[in-house]
PyMOL Python script that loads the backbone (N, CA, C, O; Angstrom):
from pymol import cmd

cmd.read_pdbstr("""\
ATOM      1  N   UNK A   1      14.621  10.160  29.497  1.00  0.00           N
ATOM      2  CA  UNK A   1      14.336  11.455  30.047  1.00  0.00           C
ATOM      3  C   UNK A   1      13.535  12.268  29.038  1.00  0.00           C
ATOM      4  O   UNK A   1      13.954  12.437  27.893  1.00  0.00           O
ATOM      5  N   UNK A   2      12.402  12.762  29.461  1.00  0.00           N
ATOM      6  CA  UNK A   2      11.552  13.575  28.585  1.00  0.00           C
ATOM      7  C   UNK A   2      11.866  15.041  28.834  1.00  0.00           C
ATOM      8  O   UNK A   2      11.455  15.616  29.842  1.00  0.00           O
ATOM      9  N   UNK A   3      12.606  15.640  27.896  1.00  0.00           N
ATOM     10  CA  UNK A   3      13.039  17.023  28.091  1.00  0.00           C
ATOM     11  C   UNK A   3      12.813  17.894  26.852  1.00  0.00           C
ATOM     12  O   UNK A   3      13.418  18.958  26.720  1.00  0.00           O
ATOM     13  N   UNK A   4      11.937  17.437  25.942  1.00  0.00           N
ATOM     14  CA  UNK A   4      11.702  18.187  24.721  1.00  0.00           C
ATOM     15  C   UNK A   4      10.205  18.242  24.439  1.00  0.00           C
ATOM     16  O   UNK A   4       9.455  17.346  24.829  1.00  0.00           O
ATOM     17  N   UNK A   5       9.782  19.295  23.761  1.00  0.00           N
ATOM     18  CA  UNK A   5       8.376  19.499  23.437  1.00  0.00           C
ATOM     19  C   UNK A   5       8.190  19.483  21.930  1.00  0.00           C
ATOM     20  O   UNK A   5       9.019  20.010  21.187  1.00  0.00           O
ATOM     21  N   UNK A   6       7.096  18.876  21.484  1.00  0.00           N
ATOM     22  CA  UNK A   6       6.709  18.887  20.078  1.00  0.00           C
ATOM     23  C   UNK A   6       5.402  19.656  19.987  1.00  0.00           C
ATOM     24  O   UNK A   6       4.461  19.370  20.728  1.00  0.00           O
ATOM     25  N   UNK A   7       5.334  20.625  19.087  1.00  0.00           N
ATOM     26  CA  UNK A   7       4.111  21.400  18.878  1.00  0.00           C
ATOM     27  C   UNK A   7       3.713  21.284  17.414  1.00  0.00           C
ATOM     28  O   UNK A   7       4.558  21.335  16.520  1.00  0.00           O
ATOM     29  N   UNK A   8       2.414  21.127  17.183  1.00  0.00           N
ATOM     30  CA  UNK A   8       1.926  21.026  15.810  1.00  0.00           C
ATOM     31  C   UNK A   8       0.523  21.609  15.722  1.00  0.00           C
ATOM     32  O   UNK A   8      -0.273  21.457  16.648  1.00  0.00           O
ATOM     33  N   UNK A   9       0.220  22.269  14.626  1.00  0.00           N
ATOM     34  CA  UNK A   9      -1.128  22.763  14.366  1.00  0.00           C
ATOM     35  C   UNK A   9      -1.830  21.689  13.541  1.00  0.00           C
ATOM     36  O   UNK A   9      -1.272  21.170  12.574  1.00  0.00           O
ATOM     37  N   UNK A  10      -3.061  21.362  13.933  1.00  0.00           N
ATOM     38  CA  UNK A  10      -3.795  20.290  13.258  1.00  0.00           C
ATOM     39  C   UNK A  10      -5.284  20.624  13.255  1.00  0.00           C
ATOM     40  O   UNK A  10      -5.768  21.321  14.147  1.00  0.00           O
ATOM     41  N   UNK A  11      -5.996  20.136  12.270  1.00  0.00           N
ATOM     42  CA  UNK A  11      -7.434  20.340  12.152  1.00  0.00           C
ATOM     43  C   UNK A  11      -8.132  19.836  13.416  1.00  0.00           C
ATOM     44  O   UNK A  11      -7.882  18.716  13.861  1.00  0.00           O
ATOM     45  N   UNK A  12      -8.999  20.658  13.988  1.00  0.00           N
ATOM     46  CA  UNK A  12      -9.642  20.308  15.257  1.00  0.00           C
ATOM     47  C   UNK A  12     -10.546  19.079  15.137  1.00  0.00           C
ATOM     48  O   UNK A  12     -10.644  18.294  16.080  1.00  0.00           O
ATOM     49  N   UNK A  13     -11.200  18.908  14.002  1.00  0.00           N
ATOM     50  CA  UNK A  13     -12.051  17.729  13.807  1.00  0.00           C
ATOM     51  C   UNK A  13     -11.242  16.452  13.775  1.00  0.00           C
ATOM     52  O   UNK A  13     -11.622  15.448  14.378  1.00  0.00           O
ATOM     53  N   UNK A  14     -10.118  16.494  13.065  1.00  0.00           N
ATOM     54  CA  UNK A  14      -9.229  15.337  13.003  1.00  0.00           C
ATOM     55  C   UNK A  14      -8.691  15.012  14.394  1.00  0.00           C
ATOM     56  O   UNK A  14      -8.647  13.849  14.796  1.00  0.00           O
ATOM     57  N   UNK A  15      -8.284  16.048  15.124  1.00  0.00           N
ATOM     58  CA  UNK A  15      -7.756  15.854  16.476  1.00  0.00           C
ATOM     59  C   UNK A  15      -8.780  15.170  17.373  1.00  0.00           C
ATOM     60  O   UNK A  15      -8.452  14.229  18.096  1.00  0.00           O
ATOM     61  N   UNK A  16     -10.018  15.647  17.323  1.00  0.00           N
ATOM     62  CA  UNK A  16     -11.084  15.064  18.142  1.00  0.00           C
ATOM     63  C   UNK A  16     -11.323  13.605  17.775  1.00  0.00           C
ATOM     64  O   UNK A  16     -11.436  12.754  18.657  1.00  0.00           O
ATOM     65  N   UNK A  17     -11.402  13.311  16.475  1.00  0.00           N
ATOM     66  CA  UNK A  17     -11.618  11.935  16.017  1.00  0.00           C
ATOM     67  C   UNK A  17     -10.494  11.011  16.488  1.00  0.00           C
ATOM     68  O   UNK A  17     -10.745   9.922  17.005  1.00  0.00           O
ATOM     69  N   UNK A  18      -9.260  11.460  16.300  1.00  0.00           N
ATOM     70  CA  UNK A  18      -8.105  10.641  16.660  1.00  0.00           C
ATOM     71  C   UNK A  18      -8.031  10.452  18.172  1.00  0.00           C
ATOM     72  O   UNK A  18      -7.728   9.353  18.638  1.00  0.00           O
ATOM     73  N   UNK A  19      -8.299  11.489  18.937  1.00  0.00           N
ATOM     74  CA  UNK A  19      -8.256  11.348  20.392  1.00  0.00           C
ATOM     75  C   UNK A  19      -9.293  10.347  20.892  1.00  0.00           C
ATOM     76  O   UNK A  19      -9.054   9.645  21.875  1.00  0.00           O
ATOM     77  N   UNK A  20     -10.446  10.278  20.220  1.00  0.00           N
ATOM     78  CA  UNK A  20     -11.463   9.278  20.575  1.00  0.00           C
ATOM     79  C   UNK A  20     -10.959   7.865  20.330  1.00  0.00           C
ATOM     80  O   UNK A  20     -11.165   6.969  21.147  1.00  0.00           O
ATOM     81  N   UNK A  21     -10.295   7.677  19.195  1.00  0.00           N
ATOM     82  CA  UNK A  21      -9.733   6.359  18.876  1.00  0.00           C
ATOM     83  C   UNK A  21      -8.627   6.007  19.861  1.00  0.00           C
ATOM     84  O   UNK A  21      -8.580   4.890  20.377  1.00  0.00           O
ATOM     85  N   UNK A  22      -7.741   6.956  20.121  1.00  0.00           N
ATOM     86  CA  UNK A  22      -6.644   6.702  21.064  1.00  0.00           C
ATOM     87  C   UNK A  22      -7.179   6.355  22.452  1.00  0.00           C
ATOM     88  O   UNK A  22      -6.638   5.479  23.126  1.00  0.00           O
ATOM     89  N   UNK A  23      -8.228   7.034  22.874  1.00  0.00           N
ATOM     90  CA  UNK A  23      -8.822   6.754  24.177  1.00  0.00           C
ATOM     91  C   UNK A  23      -9.302   5.306  24.243  1.00  0.00           C
ATOM     92  O   UNK A  23      -9.094   4.625  25.247  1.00  0.00           O
ATOM     93  N   UNK A  24      -9.937   4.843  23.183  1.00  0.00           N
ATOM     94  CA  UNK A  24     -10.400   3.447  23.144  1.00  0.00           C
ATOM     95  C   UNK A  24      -9.228   2.479  23.175  1.00  0.00           C
ATOM     96  O   UNK A  24      -9.374   1.346  23.633  1.00  0.00           O
ATOM     97  N   UNK A  25      -8.067   2.911  22.692  1.00  0.00           N
ATOM     98  CA  UNK A  25      -6.861   2.080  22.715  1.00  0.00           C
ATOM     99  C   UNK A  25      -6.091   2.219  24.027  1.00  0.00           C
ATOM    100  O   UNK A  25      -5.091   1.533  24.235  1.00  0.00           O
ATOM    101  N   UNK A  26      -6.548   3.097  24.903  1.00  0.00           N
ATOM    102  CA  UNK A  26      -5.874   3.296  26.168  1.00  0.00           C
ATOM    103  C   UNK A  26      -4.640   4.178  26.076  1.00  0.00           C
ATOM    104  O   UNK A  26      -3.744   4.091  26.916  1.00  0.00           O
ATOM    105  N   UNK A  27      -4.592   5.029  25.055  1.00  0.00           N
ATOM    106  CA  UNK A  27      -3.447   5.918  24.851  1.00  0.00           C
ATOM    107  C   UNK A  27      -3.899   7.369  24.871  1.00  0.00           C
ATOM    108  O   UNK A  27      -5.029   7.687  24.501  1.00  0.00           O
ATOM    109  N   UNK A  28      -2.999   8.246  25.310  1.00  0.00           N
ATOM    110  CA  UNK A  28      -3.272   9.671  25.145  1.00  0.00           C
ATOM    111  C   UNK A  28      -2.426  10.165  23.967  1.00  0.00           C
ATOM    112  O   UNK A  28      -1.630   9.413  23.404  1.00  0.00           O
ATOM    113  N   UNK A  29      -2.608  11.419  23.609  1.00  0.00           N
ATOM    114  CA  UNK A  29      -1.921  11.965  22.439  1.00  0.00           C
ATOM    115  C   UNK A  29      -0.405  11.910  22.598  1.00  0.00           C
ATOM    116  O   UNK A  29       0.304  11.557  21.656  1.00  0.00           O
ATOM    117  N   UNK A  30       0.091  12.254  23.770  1.00  0.00           N
ATOM    118  CA  UNK A  30       1.540  12.230  24.007  1.00  0.00           C
ATOM    119  C   UNK A  30       2.097  10.817  23.837  1.00  0.00           C
ATOM    120  O   UNK A  30       3.144  10.631  23.217  1.00  0.00           O
ATOM    121  N   UNK A  31       1.403   9.831  24.383  1.00  0.00           N
ATOM    122  CA  UNK A  31       1.855   8.444  24.256  1.00  0.00           C
ATOM    123  C   UNK A  31       1.851   8.002  22.792  1.00  0.00           C
ATOM    124  O   UNK A  31       2.769   7.311  22.350  1.00  0.00           O
ATOM    125  N   UNK A  32       0.825   8.400  22.042  1.00  0.00           N
ATOM    126  CA  UNK A  32       0.737   8.010  20.634  1.00  0.00           C
ATOM    127  C   UNK A  32       1.862   8.643  19.815  1.00  0.00           C
ATOM    128  O   UNK A  32       2.461   7.986  18.963  1.00  0.00           O
ATOM    129  N   UNK A  33       2.141   9.907  20.072  1.00  0.00           N
ATOM    130  CA  UNK A  33       3.229  10.577  19.347  1.00  0.00           C
ATOM    131  C   UNK A  33       4.557   9.927  19.703  1.00  0.00           C
ATOM    132  O   UNK A  33       5.397   9.718  18.829  1.00  0.00           O
ATOM    133  N   UNK A  34       4.756   9.605  20.972  1.00  0.00           N
ATOM    134  CA  UNK A  34       5.988   8.935  21.405  1.00  0.00           C
ATOM    135  C   UNK A  34       6.121   7.574  20.731  1.00  0.00           C
ATOM    136  O   UNK A  34       7.205   7.210  20.276  1.00  0.00           O
ATOM    137  N   UNK A  35       5.030   6.825  20.666  1.00  0.00           N
ATOM    138  CA  UNK A  35       5.029   5.523  19.994  1.00  0.00           C
ATOM    139  C   UNK A  35       5.389   5.682  18.519  1.00  0.00           C
ATOM    140  O   UNK A  35       6.189   4.914  17.985  1.00  0.00           O
ATOM    141  N   UNK A  36       4.801   6.672  17.870  1.00  0.00           N
ATOM    142  CA  UNK A  36       5.088   6.956  16.466  1.00  0.00           C
ATOM    143  C   UNK A  36       6.568   7.279  16.275  1.00  0.00           C
ATOM    144  O   UNK A  36       7.207   6.747  15.367  1.00  0.00           O
ATOM    145  N   UNK A  37       7.108   8.137  17.115  1.00  0.00           N
ATOM    146  CA  UNK A  37       8.528   8.497  17.020  1.00  0.00           C
ATOM    147  C   UNK A  37       9.429   7.288  17.250  1.00  0.00           C
ATOM    148  O   UNK A  37      10.435   7.122  16.559  1.00  0.00           O
ATOM    149  N   UNK A  38       9.073   6.442  18.220  1.00  0.00           N
ATOM    150  CA  UNK A  38       9.875   5.233  18.470  1.00  0.00           C
ATOM    151  C   UNK A  38       9.874   4.313  17.250  1.00  0.00           C
ATOM    152  O   UNK A  38      10.906   3.739  16.902  1.00  0.00           O
ATOM    153  N   UNK A  39       8.719   4.174  16.601  1.00  0.00           N
ATOM    154  CA  UNK A  39       8.631   3.334  15.414  1.00  0.00           C
ATOM    155  C   UNK A  39       9.473   3.904  14.275  1.00  0.00           C
ATOM    156  O   UNK A  39      10.128   3.152  13.553  1.00  0.00           O
ATOM    157  N   UNK A  40       9.462   5.217  14.109  1.00  0.00           N
ATOM    158  CA  UNK A  40      10.304   5.848  13.086  1.00  0.00           C
ATOM    159  C   UNK A  40      11.772   5.561  13.374  1.00  0.00           C
ATOM    160  O   UNK A  40      12.533   5.236  12.462  1.00  0.00           O
ATOM    161  N   UNK A  41      12.171   5.680  14.636  1.00  0.00           N
ATOM    162  CA  UNK A  41      13.570   5.416  15.001  1.00  0.00           C
ATOM    163  C   UNK A  41      13.938   3.955  14.762  1.00  0.00           C
ATOM    164  O   UNK A  41      15.010   3.668  14.230  1.00  0.00           O
ATOM    165  N   UNK A  42      13.060   3.029  15.149  1.00  0.00           N
ATOM    166  CA  UNK A  42      13.347   1.600  14.966  1.00  0.00           C
ATOM    167  C   UNK A  42      13.452   1.217  13.494  1.00  0.00           C
ATOM    168  O   UNK A  42      14.321   0.435  13.109  1.00  0.00           O
ATOM    169  N   UNK A  43      12.561   1.771  12.673  1.00  0.00           N
ATOM    170  CA  UNK A  43      12.496   1.403  11.253  1.00  0.00           C
ATOM    171  C   UNK A  43      13.367   2.282  10.362  1.00  0.00           C
ATOM    172  O   UNK A  43      13.539   1.999   9.177  1.00  0.00           O
ATOM    173  N   UNK A  44      13.906   3.333  10.932  1.00  0.00           N
ATOM    174  CA  UNK A  44      14.697   4.296  10.154  1.00  0.00           C
ATOM    175  C   UNK A  44      13.863   4.885   9.023  1.00  0.00           C
ATOM    176  O   UNK A  44      14.370   5.135   7.930  1.00  0.00           O
ATOM    177  N   UNK A  45      12.602   5.099   9.289  1.00  0.00           N
ATOM    178  CA  UNK A  45      11.672   5.659   8.319  1.00  0.00           C
ATOM    179  C   UNK A  45      10.265   5.576   8.867  1.00  0.00           C
ATOM    180  O   UNK A  45      10.061   5.135   9.998  1.00  0.00           O
ATOM    181  N   UNK A  46       9.299   5.991   8.082  1.00  0.00           N
ATOM    182  CA  UNK A  46       7.909   5.942   8.517  1.00  0.00           C
ATOM    183  C   UNK A  46       7.457   4.494   8.691  1.00  0.00           C
ATOM    184  O   UNK A  46       7.894   3.620   7.942  1.00  0.00           O
ATOM    185  N   UNK A  47       6.590   4.229   9.668  1.00  0.00           N
ATOM    186  CA  UNK A  47       6.147   2.858   9.916  1.00  0.00           C
ATOM    187  C   UNK A  47       5.005   2.405   8.989  1.00  0.00           C
ATOM    188  O   UNK A  47       4.250   1.492   9.326  1.00  0.00           O
ATOM    189  N   UNK A  48       4.891   3.037   7.848  1.00  0.00           N
ATOM    190  CA  UNK A  48       3.899   2.663   6.840  1.00  0.00           C
ATOM    191  C   UNK A  48       4.389   3.175   5.497  1.00  0.00           C
ATOM    192  O   UNK A  48       5.218   4.082   5.432  1.00  0.00           O
ATOM    193  N   UNK A  49       3.871   2.588   4.428  1.00  0.00           N
ATOM    194  CA  UNK A  49       4.263   3.005   3.089  1.00  0.00           C
ATOM    195  C   UNK A  49       3.638   4.348   2.739  1.00  0.00           C
ATOM    196  O   UNK A  49       2.461   4.584   3.011  1.00  0.00           O
ATOM    197  N   UNK A  50       4.422   5.215   2.141  1.00  0.00           N
ATOM    198  CA  UNK A  50       3.932   6.491   1.622  1.00  0.00           C
ATOM    199  C   UNK A  50       4.346   6.535   0.163  1.00  0.00           C
ATOM    200  O   UNK A  50       5.534   6.560  -0.157  1.00  0.00           O
ATOM    201  N   UNK A  51       3.355   6.545  -0.717  1.00  0.00           N
ATOM    202  CA  UNK A  51       3.647   6.491  -2.147  1.00  0.00           C
ATOM    203  C   UNK A  51       2.737   7.439  -2.916  1.00  0.00           C
ATOM    204  O   UNK A  51       1.612   7.717  -2.501  1.00  0.00           O
ATOM    205  N   UNK A  52       3.222   7.910  -3.998  1.00  0.00           N
ATOM    206  CA  UNK A  52       2.405   8.652  -4.946  1.00  0.00           C
ATOM    207  C   UNK A  52       1.729   7.607  -5.823  1.00  0.00           C
ATOM    208  O   UNK A  52       2.413   6.775  -6.419  1.00  0.00           O
ATOM    209  N   UNK A  53       0.395   7.631  -5.917  1.00  0.00           N
ATOM    210  CA  UNK A  53      -0.285   6.606  -6.708  1.00  0.00           C
ATOM    211  C   UNK A  53       0.108   6.671  -8.183  1.00  0.00           C
ATOM    212  O   UNK A  53       0.336   7.745  -8.741  1.00  0.00           O
ATOM    213  N   UNK A  54       0.181   5.481  -8.801  1.00  0.00           N
ATOM    214  CA  UNK A  54       0.465   5.451 -10.238  1.00  0.00           C
ATOM    215  C   UNK A  54      -0.765   5.945 -11.003  1.00  0.00           C
ATOM    216  O   UNK A  54      -1.814   6.185 -10.403  1.00  0.00           O
ATOM    217  N   UNK A  55      -0.641   6.095 -12.301  1.00  0.00           N
ATOM    218  CA  UNK A  55      -1.704   6.675 -13.119  1.00  0.00           C
ATOM    219  C   UNK A  55      -3.001   5.875 -13.026  1.00  0.00           C
ATOM    220  O   UNK A  55      -4.081   6.457 -12.932  1.00  0.00           O
ATOM    221  N   UNK A  56      -2.903   4.548 -13.051  1.00  0.00           N
ATOM    222  CA  UNK A  56      -4.105   3.706 -12.988  1.00  0.00           C
ATOM    223  C   UNK A  56      -4.817   3.879 -11.643  1.00  0.00           C
ATOM    224  O   UNK A  56      -6.038   4.030 -11.597  1.00  0.00           O
ATOM    225  N   UNK A  57      -4.057   3.856 -10.564  1.00  0.00           N
ATOM    226  CA  UNK A  57      -4.647   4.017  -9.231  1.00  0.00           C
ATOM    227  C   UNK A  57      -5.255   5.406  -9.085  1.00  0.00           C
ATOM    228  O   UNK A  57      -6.356   5.545  -8.553  1.00  0.00           O
ATOM    229  N   UNK A  58      -4.549   6.436  -9.552  1.00  0.00           N
ATOM    230  CA  UNK A  58      -5.062   7.793  -9.483  1.00  0.00           C
ATOM    231  C   UNK A  58      -6.391   7.919 -10.226  1.00  0.00           C
ATOM    232  O   UNK A  58      -7.316   8.571  -9.742  1.00  0.00           O
ATOM    233  N   UNK A  59      -6.487   7.288 -11.415  1.00  0.00           N
ATOM    234  CA  UNK A  59      -7.717   7.332 -12.210  1.00  0.00           C
ATOM    235  C   UNK A  59      -8.869   6.649 -11.464  1.00  0.00           C
ATOM    236  O   UNK A  59      -9.985   7.167 -11.432  1.00  0.00           O
ATOM    237  N   UNK A  60      -8.595   5.493 -10.868  1.00  0.00           N
ATOM    238  CA  UNK A  60      -9.625   4.776 -10.121  1.00  0.00           C
ATOM    239  C   UNK A  60     -10.085   5.596  -8.917  1.00  0.00           C
ATOM    240  O   UNK A  60     -11.281   5.662  -8.635  1.00  0.00           O
ATOM    241  N   UNK A  61      -9.151   6.215  -8.213  1.00  0.00           N
ATOM    242  CA  UNK A  61      -9.513   7.047  -7.066  1.00  0.00           C
ATOM    243  C   UNK A  61     -10.393   8.216  -7.494  1.00  0.00           C
ATOM    244  O   UNK A  61     -11.377   8.526  -6.822  1.00  0.00           O
ATOM    245  N   UNK A  62     -10.054   8.862  -8.597  1.00  0.00           N
ATOM    246  CA  UNK A  62     -10.857   9.974  -9.105  1.00  0.00           C
ATOM    247  C   UNK A  62     -12.255   9.499  -9.491  1.00  0.00           C
ATOM    248  O   UNK A  62     -13.249  10.154  -9.180  1.00  0.00           O
ATOM    249  N   UNK A  63     -12.323   8.341 -10.180  1.00  0.00           N
ATOM    250  CA  UNK A  63     -13.627   7.819 -10.610  1.00  0.00           C
ATOM    251  C   UNK A  63     -14.507   7.464  -9.419  1.00  0.00           C
ATOM    252  O   UNK A  63     -15.697   7.778  -9.415  1.00  0.00           O
ATOM    253  N   UNK A  64     -13.938   6.816  -8.412  1.00  0.00           N
ATOM    254  CA  UNK A  64     -14.751   6.453  -7.253  1.00  0.00           C
ATOM    255  C   UNK A  64     -15.189   7.694  -6.479  1.00  0.00           C
ATOM    256  O   UNK A  64     -16.298   7.727  -5.946  1.00  0.00           O
ATOM    257  N   UNK A  65     -14.328   8.719  -6.411  1.00  0.00           N
ATOM    258  CA  UNK A  65     -14.723   9.977  -5.771  1.00  0.00           C
ATOM    259  C   UNK A  65     -15.911  10.597  -6.488  1.00  0.00           C
ATOM    260  O   UNK A  65     -16.742  11.260  -5.867  1.00  0.00           O
ATOM    261  N   UNK A  66     -15.989  10.380  -7.804  1.00  0.00           N
ATOM    262  CA  UNK A  66     -17.087  10.909  -8.611  1.00  0.00           C
ATOM    263  C   UNK A  66     -18.277   9.958  -8.656  1.00  0.00           C
ATOM    264  O   UNK A  66     -19.290  10.261  -9.286  1.00  0.00           O
ATOM    265  N   UNK A  67     -18.160   8.806  -7.989  1.00  0.00           N
ATOM    266  CA  UNK A  67     -19.246   7.826  -7.975  1.00  0.00           C
ATOM    267  C   UNK A  67     -19.348   6.997  -9.235  1.00  0.00           C
ATOM    268  O   UNK A  67     -20.389   6.394  -9.494  1.00  0.00           O
ATOM    269  N   UNK A  68     -18.276   6.954 -10.033  1.00  0.00           N
ATOM    270  CA  UNK A  68     -18.279   6.206 -11.291  1.00  0.00           C
ATOM    271  C   UNK A  68     -17.668   4.817 -11.090  1.00  0.00           C
ATOM    272  O   UNK A  68     -16.789   4.628 -10.248  1.00  0.00           O
ATOM    273  N   UNK A  69     -18.146   3.855 -11.874  1.00  0.00           N
ATOM    274  CA  UNK A  69     -17.604   2.497 -11.922  1.00  0.00           C
ATOM    275  C   UNK A  69     -17.558   1.819 -10.555  1.00  0.00           C
ATOM    276  O   UNK A  69     -16.612   1.096 -10.241  1.00  0.00           O
ATOM    277  N   UNK A  70     -18.582   2.057  -9.752  1.00  0.00           N
ATOM    278  CA  UNK A  70     -18.664   1.427  -8.440  1.00  0.00           C
ATOM    279  C   UNK A  70     -19.515   0.165  -8.517  1.00  0.00           C
ATOM    280  O   UNK A  70     -20.496   0.111  -9.259  1.00  0.00           O
ATOM    281  N   UNK A  71     -19.141  -0.822  -7.764  1.00  0.00           N
ATOM    282  CA  UNK A  71     -19.964  -2.018  -7.611  1.00  0.00           C
ATOM    283  C   UNK A  71     -20.517  -1.966  -6.198  1.00  0.00           C
ATOM    284  O   UNK A  71     -19.771  -2.035  -5.222  1.00  0.00           O
ATOM    285  N   UNK A  72     -21.839  -1.843  -6.102  1.00  0.00           N
ATOM    286  CA  UNK A  72     -22.483  -1.705  -4.805  1.00  0.00           C
ATOM    287  C   UNK A  72     -23.015  -3.062  -4.373  1.00  0.00           C
ATOM    288  O   UNK A  72     -23.659  -3.769  -5.148  1.00  0.00           O
ATOM    289  N   UNK A  73     -22.737  -3.411  -3.130  1.00  0.00           N
ATOM    290  CA  UNK A  73     -23.191  -4.687  -2.575  1.00  0.00           C
ATOM    291  C   UNK A  73     -24.129  -4.412  -1.417  1.00  0.00           C
ATOM    292  O   UNK A  73     -23.905  -3.492  -0.630  1.00  0.00           O
ATOM    293  N   UNK A  74     -25.185  -5.215  -1.312  1.00  0.00           N
ATOM    294  CA  UNK A  74     -26.145  -4.989  -0.227  1.00  0.00           C
ATOM    295  C   UNK A  74     -25.645  -5.542   1.103  1.00  0.00           C
ATOM    296  O   UNK A  74     -26.069  -5.080   2.162  1.00  0.00           O
ATOM    297  N   UNK A  75     -24.747  -6.525   1.060  1.00  0.00           N
ATOM    298  CA  UNK A  75     -24.172  -7.069   2.283  1.00  0.00           C
ATOM    299  C   UNK A  75     -22.933  -7.899   1.920  1.00  0.00           C
ATOM    300  O   UNK A  75     -22.563  -7.979   0.749  1.00  0.00           O
ATOM    301  N   UNK A  76     -22.302  -8.508   2.911  1.00  0.00           N
ATOM    302  CA  UNK A  76     -21.068  -9.272   2.688  1.00  0.00           C
ATOM    303  C   UNK A  76     -21.314 -10.465   1.762  1.00  0.00           C
ATOM    304  O   UNK A  76     -20.493 -10.758   0.893  1.00  0.00           O
ATOM    305  N   UNK A  77     -22.438 -11.147   1.949  1.00  0.00           N
ATOM    306  CA  UNK A  77     -22.736 -12.296   1.087  1.00  0.00           C
ATOM    307  C   UNK A  77     -22.844 -11.878  -0.368  1.00  0.00           C
ATOM    308  O   UNK A  77     -22.341 -12.568  -1.255  1.00  0.00           O
ATOM    309  N   UNK A  78     -23.503 -10.744  -0.620  1.00  0.00           N
ATOM    310  CA  UNK A  78     -23.627 -10.221  -1.976  1.00  0.00           C
ATOM    311  C   UNK A  78     -22.251  -9.875  -2.541  1.00  0.00           C
ATOM    312  O   UNK A  78     -21.981 -10.136  -3.714  1.00  0.00           O
ATOM    313  N   UNK A  79     -21.375  -9.286  -1.713  1.00  0.00           N
ATOM    314  CA  UNK A  79     -20.033  -8.943  -2.155  1.00  0.00           C
ATOM    315  C   UNK A  79     -19.250 -10.191  -2.544  1.00  0.00           C
ATOM    316  O   UNK A  79     -18.614 -10.230  -3.598  1.00  0.00           O
ATOM    317  N   UNK A  80     -19.297 -11.225  -1.677  1.00  0.00           N
ATOM    318  CA  UNK A  80     -18.565 -12.463  -1.983  1.00  0.00           C
ATOM    319  C   UNK A  80     -19.099 -13.119  -3.243  1.00  0.00           C
ATOM    320  O   UNK A  80     -18.332 -13.663  -4.036  1.00  0.00           O
ATOM    321  N   UNK A  81     -20.425 -13.070  -3.433  1.00  0.00           N
ATOM    322  CA  UNK A  81     -21.026 -13.649  -4.646  1.00  0.00           C
ATOM    323  C   UNK A  81     -20.529 -12.918  -5.886  1.00  0.00           C
ATOM    324  O   UNK A  81     -20.176 -13.545  -6.884  1.00  0.00           O
ATOM    325  N   UNK A  82     -20.503 -11.593  -5.820  1.00  0.00           N
ATOM    326  CA  UNK A  82     -20.036 -10.799  -6.955  1.00  0.00           C
ATOM    327  C   UNK A  82     -18.554 -11.004  -7.220  1.00  0.00           C
ATOM    328  O   UNK A  82     -18.103 -10.890  -8.360  1.00  0.00           O
ATOM    329  N   UNK A  83     -17.789 -11.308  -6.169  1.00  0.00           N
ATOM    330  CA  UNK A  83     -16.353 -11.583  -6.329  1.00  0.00           C
ATOM    331  C   UNK A  83     -16.094 -13.022  -6.758  1.00  0.00           C
ATOM    332  O   UNK A  83     -14.971 -13.375  -7.116  1.00  0.00           O
ATOM    333  N   UNK A  84     -17.146 -13.862  -6.723  1.00  0.00           N
ATOM    334  CA  UNK A  84     -16.987 -15.270  -7.112  1.00  0.00           C
ATOM    335  C   UNK A  84     -16.292 -16.095  -6.041  1.00  0.00           C
ATOM    336  O   UNK A  84     -15.643 -17.100  -6.331  1.00  0.00           O
ATOM    337  N   UNK A  85     -16.438 -15.659  -4.813  1.00  0.00           N
ATOM    338  CA  UNK A  85     -15.799 -16.376  -3.702  1.00  0.00           C
ATOM    339  C   UNK A  85     -16.823 -17.239  -2.975  1.00  0.00           C
ATOM    340  O   UNK A  85     -16.481 -17.921  -2.008  1.00  0.00           O
TER     341      UNK A  85
END
""", "prot")
cmd.dss("prot")
cmd.show_as("cartoon", "prot")
cmd.util.cbc("prot")
cmd.orient("prot")
């Protein structure tokens, strides 16, 4: 029985982007929120990992945001070659 309402304020750009993705998946916002809530109930927690990055990961994220220490590949073949695969 659906007898409760959930209200949330969210960035309009994010909402539009997500609704486009959900539409391609055949879901509306209400169905997606219900699915999310069901997964939380089944798992007794969030259905994905939520972690504070360690110092090394935080440093790498900051550097890549600044465009530092990036390896640029022209295509997938170039990436695999650089990875030695």
